[in-house]
C-alpha positions as CSV (number, residue, x, y, z in Angstrom):
1,X,-7.7,11.0,-25.8
2,X,-5.4,13.1,-28.1
3,X,-6.8,15.0,-31.1
4,X,-4.1,17.2,-32.6
5,X,-4.7,15.8,-35.9
6,X,-1.1,14.7,-36.3
7,X,-1.2,10.9,-36.1
8,X,2.3,10.3,-34.6
9,X,1.7,13.0,-31.9
10,X,-1.6,11.4,-31.0
11,X,-0.2,7.8,-30.8
12,X,2.7,9.1,-28.7
13,X,0.7,11.1,-26.4
14,X,-2.0,8.3,-26.0
15,X,0.8,5.8,-25.3
16,X,2.4,8.0,-22.5
17,X,-1.0,8.8,-20.9
18,X,-1.9,5.0,-20.8
19,X,1.7,4.3,-19.4
20,X,1.1,6.9,-16.6
21,X,-2.3,5.4,-15.8
22,X,-0.7,1.9,-15.5
23,X,2.2,3.0,-13.5
24,X,-0.3,4.9,-11.4
25,X,-2.4,1.7,-10.8
26,X,0.6,-0.3,-10.1
27,X,2.0,1.9,-7.3
28,X,-1.6,3.1,-6.1
29,X,-1.8,6.7,-7.1
30,X,-4.0,8.6,-9.5
31,X,-2.7,9.9,-13.0
32,X,-2.9,13.4,-11.8
33,X,-0.5,12.7,-8.8
34,X,2.0,10.9,-11.0
35,X,1.8,13.6,-13.5
36,X,2.6,16.2,-10.7
37,X,5.3,14.0,-9.4
38,X,7.0,13.9,-12.9
39,X,6.5,17.3,-14.1
40,X,6.6,19.5,-11.0
41,X,9.1,17.7,-8.9
42,X,11.3,15.2,-10.9
43,X,11.7,17.1,-14.2
44,X,12.9,20.5,-12.7
45,X,15.2,18.7,-10.2
46,X,16.6,16.7,-13.3
47,X,17.0,20.0,-15.2
48,X,18.9,21.6,-12.4
49,X,21.2,18.6,-12.0
50,X,21.8,18.5,-15.8
51,X,22.4,22.4,-15.6
52,X,25.0,22.1,-12.9
53,X,26.8,19.3,-14.7
54,X,27.0,21.3,-17.9
55,X,28.6,24.1,-15.8
56,X,31.1,21.6,-14.1
57,X,32.2,20.1,-17.3
58,X,32.7,23.5,-19.0
59,X,34.8,24.6,-16.1
60,X,36.8,21.4,-16.1
61,X,37.3,22.0,-19.9
62,X,38.5,25.5,-19.4
63,X,40.9,24.3,-16.6
64,X,42.3,21.6,-18.8
65,X,42.7,24.1,-21.9
66,X,44.6,26.6,-19.7
67,X,46.9,23.8,-18.3
68,X,47.5,22.5,-21.8
69,X,48.1,26.3,-23.2
70,X,50.7,26.8,-20.3
71,X,52.7,23.7,-21.2
C-alpha cells in the first residue's frame, strides 16, 4: 500500500488503511464511504467543537483573571 520510503510512516498508514477496511466490513460500508465519513464529516465537526471549546475556555480565563484583579 504505502510507499513513502519512511518505514514508520508506511507501517502506520498500512495499519490505518487495514483498520478502515475492517471497520467498514463490520458495519457494512466500503473503505471509501468510511473515509468520507471520517475526513469530510466527523473531523471538521470535531475541529469546530474543539475550536469553540478553546474560545470558551479563553473567555472563562479572562473573566476569572479580571475578577481576581478586581479583588
